[in-house]
Backbone bond lengths (Angstrom), bond angles and torsions (degrees), N, CA, C in turn:
res aa  C-N    CA-C-N  psi(-1)  N-CA   C-N-CA  omega(-1)  CA-C   N-CA-C  phi
1 M - - - 1.375 - - 1.507 110.71 -
2 K 1.307 119.86 -34.82 1.474 124.75 -178.95 1.600 104.18 -65.43
3 K 1.350 119.53 -42.86 1.423 117.96 -177.76 1.482 112.01 -67.03
4 I 1.352 119.88 -31.53 1.437 125.45 -178.08 1.604 105.77 -66.95
5 I 1.265 117.14 -48.67 1.426 121.19 -179.08 1.527 111.98 -62.66
6 L 1.417 115.80 -42.88 1.461 117.72 175.69 1.504 111.58 -61.65
7 L 1.298 118.90 -38.16 1.427 125.11 178.95 1.551 110.78 -57.23
8 L 1.430 111.29 -52.08 1.441 114.99 178.85 1.519 114.31 -59.85
9 I 1.286 117.44 -37.72 1.442 120.61 179.67 1.534 104.65 -67.30
10 E 1.244 123.82 -45.07 1.514 127.43 179.07 1.586 111.32 -58.82
11 L 1.312 116.33 -40.73 1.385 123.38 175.02 1.511 115.08 -62.75
12 Y 1.365 113.57 -40.19 1.405 121.22 173.46 1.498 112.67 -62.97
13 Q 1.338 116.70 -47.13 1.409 121.98 -179.77 1.514 112.45 -64.35
14 R 1.260 119.73 -36.44 1.426 123.47 -177.14 1.437 118.08 -83.30
15 F 1.387 114.96 -37.05 1.481 119.25 -170.74 1.583 109.95 -114.76
16 I 1.271 118.38 -57.10 1.517 116.77 -176.13 1.401 111.65 -63.59
17 S 1.337 119.79 -44.43 1.467 123.91 178.30 1.467 112.61 -62.76
18 Y 1.308 119.22 -41.97 1.442 125.68 169.07 1.501 118.14 -53.24
19 I 1.316 113.12 -44.67 1.561 119.96 178.83 1.500 104.18 -71.95
20 L 1.237 124.22 -42.60 1.530 122.29 -180.00 1.511 110.11 -61.75
21 K 1.344 118.60 -43.52 1.435 119.20 -172.34 1.605 111.94 -76.63
22 N 1.388 114.77 -47.77 1.403 122.11 -170.49 1.495 116.57 -90.77
23 I 1.280 116.70 -30.06 1.485 120.23 -176.69 1.538 107.39 -99.02
24 L 1.353 120.77 -51.01 1.491 121.12 -177.37 1.512 114.53 -86.48
25 G 1.244 117.03 -12.64 1.518 122.19 173.16 1.395 112.10 81.37
26 V 1.467 123.47 15.57 1.449 123.47 174.73 1.597 107.94 -70.28
27 T 1.358 113.49 123.52 1.440 114.96 -171.67 1.577 110.03 -107.26
28 H 1.226 120.06 -12.83 1.508 118.32 -178.55 1.463 110.23 -135.25
29 F 1.348 116.28 118.51 1.466 122.19 -179.10 1.527 108.73 -108.71
30 C 1.245 122.64 -63.03 1.484 128.67 -165.16 1.502 107.88 -119.90
31 R 1.334 115.94 127.74 1.414 120.76 170.62 1.443 115.99 -79.93
32 F 1.360 116.60 -8.32 1.440 120.45 -178.47 1.516 111.17 -89.48
33 S 1.281 113.98 164.42 1.438 122.34 169.91 1.470 109.11 -138.76
34 P 1.311 115.96 118.67 1.438 133.88 5.24 1.548 106.65 -69.22
35 T 1.348 111.36 170.98 1.430 120.28 -175.97 1.577 104.91 -67.36
36 C 1.377 118.23 166.25 1.448 121.89 179.88 1.497 110.30 -60.60
37 S 1.276 119.97 -44.14 1.516 123.14 -172.81 1.505 106.61 -70.24
38 E 1.346 121.85 -34.80 1.410 121.19 177.86 1.554 109.98 -73.52
39 Y 1.376 113.48 -38.89 1.430 114.08 177.44 1.551 111.82 -63.03
40 A 1.333 119.45 -34.93 1.415 125.73 178.38 1.536 110.22 -61.12
41 R 1.345 114.49 -49.93 1.424 124.42 -178.25 1.575 109.05 -60.97
42 I 1.258 117.53 -43.92 1.468 123.17 -179.06 1.495 106.85 -64.24
43 N 1.331 121.29 -49.42 1.363 126.64 -172.77 1.578 112.31 -65.26
44 I 1.352 112.76 -40.20 1.499 117.09 177.29 1.436 112.75 -65.71
45 Q 1.408 113.83 -44.53 1.597 114.91 177.35 1.508 110.85 -62.37
46 K 1.359 117.12 -41.42 1.498 117.55 -171.75 1.595 109.55 -86.59
47 E 1.196 121.68 -42.02 1.457 121.80 -173.87 1.503 116.57 -98.01
48 G 1.292 119.67 -16.35 1.427 122.11 -170.87 1.514 111.67 103.25
49 I 1.355 109.89 172.25 1.443 117.32 -174.10 1.526 113.50 -69.21
50 L 1.303 117.64 -52.01 1.396 120.69 -176.93 1.560 114.64 -65.20
51 K 1.219 119.45 -49.79 1.488 119.01 175.33 1.495 114.32 -68.29
52 G 1.303 117.87 -38.50 1.488 122.17 179.46 1.562 109.01 -62.14
53 L 1.352 116.70 -42.86 1.501 118.67 -177.37 1.522 109.54 -71.33
54 V 1.331 119.89 -40.07 1.495 120.84 176.68 1.570 110.97 -63.59
55 L 1.309 118.24 -44.27 1.411 116.03 176.15 1.420 117.78 -66.54
56 S 1.279 119.69 -32.35 1.458 129.48 -178.49 1.588 104.07 -71.63
57 T 1.349 117.77 -46.04 1.430 121.08 -176.04 1.532 109.51 -62.34
58 V 1.345 116.89 -45.88 1.511 122.63 178.64 1.545 105.18 -57.75
59 R 1.321 117.24 -44.98 1.512 113.59 -175.36 1.508 112.14 -67.20
60 I 1.354 114.85 -39.69 1.496 115.86 179.19 1.535 111.95 -67.37
61 L 1.332 117.68 -39.67 1.422 116.33 173.02 1.471 119.54 -63.37
62 S 1.256 113.47 -32.73 1.470 121.35 173.24 1.464 113.57 -62.31
63 Q 1.304 119.01 -33.76 1.441 122.57 179.21 1.578 110.14 -82.24
64 V 1.280 112.48 -44.53 1.504 115.20 -172.46 1.524 115.56 -78.96
65 F 1.261 117.14 -49.16 1.450 124.23 -172.23 1.552 119.06 -101.09
66 F 1.301 111.60 -32.46 1.517 113.59 -168.32 1.565 109.42 -124.95
67 K 1.302 117.14 166.94 1.503 121.72 171.72 1.413 106.19 -68.42
68 V 1.326 116.31 144.87 1.434 120.85 -177.39 1.522 112.00 -70.77
69 S 1.398 114.15 -34.91 1.451 119.79 -178.50 1.536 112.80 -62.98
70 A 1.348 115.81 -33.75 1.466 118.25 178.52 1.502 112.73 -71.70
71 W 1.366 114.52 -33.36 1.470 118.19 -177.85 1.565 113.56 -87.46
72 V 1.295 122.61 -8.03 1.360 124.82 -179.67 1.584 109.58 -65.66
73 V 1.354 112.01 -40.43 1.536 116.44 178.14 1.533 107.02 -69.35
74 I 1.282 120.70 -44.51 1.430 123.21 -176.91 1.517 109.43 -62.20
75 Y 1.367 115.67 -41.39 1.448 122.17 -174.63 1.551 106.05 -63.05
76 A 1.388 115.75 -48.88 1.418 121.62 -175.66 1.588 109.17 -61.98
77 R 1.290 114.16 -36.28 1.521 116.60 176.93 1.531 111.45 -64.87
78 I 1.275 112.57 -49.46 1.501 115.90 -177.99 1.588 111.09 -63.86
79 E 1.236 114.35 -39.89 1.513 116.65 174.71 1.513 110.34 -59.82
80 K 1.273 118.15 -43.13 1.466 123.47 -173.71 1.539 103.94 -69.39
81 I 1.306 122.99 -44.65 1.531 124.08 -179.33 1.486 108.48 -67.79
82 L 1.261 125.42 -36.60 1.427 125.23 -179.22 1.540 111.81 -71.79
83 A 1.364 113.29 -36.08 1.469 119.65 177.84 1.465 110.07 -64.88
84 R 1.305 117.34 -35.45 1.407 124.44 -174.35 1.585 108.89 -77.35
85 N 1.346 118.03 -36.82 1.435 121.93 -169.63 1.507 113.97 -94.35
86 V 1.322 117.47 -28.33 1.417 122.21 -171.55 1.620 110.83 -87.35
87 K 1.205 115.79 111.16 1.492 122.70 -179.89 1.525 110.98 -103.67
88 Y 1.395 116.68 132.12 1.386 116.67 -178.61 1.539 109.22 -114.40
């Protein structure tokens, strides 16, 4: 499952992102560094599927729907809860 999700992220980075930038002319996607897709890939590889997807979803939602400042606190709390509850 982890490999499938990572493959989907890679396909997005290589093809969909390329189409949006070069064909449709969209110049700005993510105000974060690393980009949201790269952040998701790193977190899924490092933290596992569940924690990686939760952290990535919070980050994407903070960019798309909400002010970042409001979500920084929520993001930190979710990260702390997941770090405490997830055992490897």
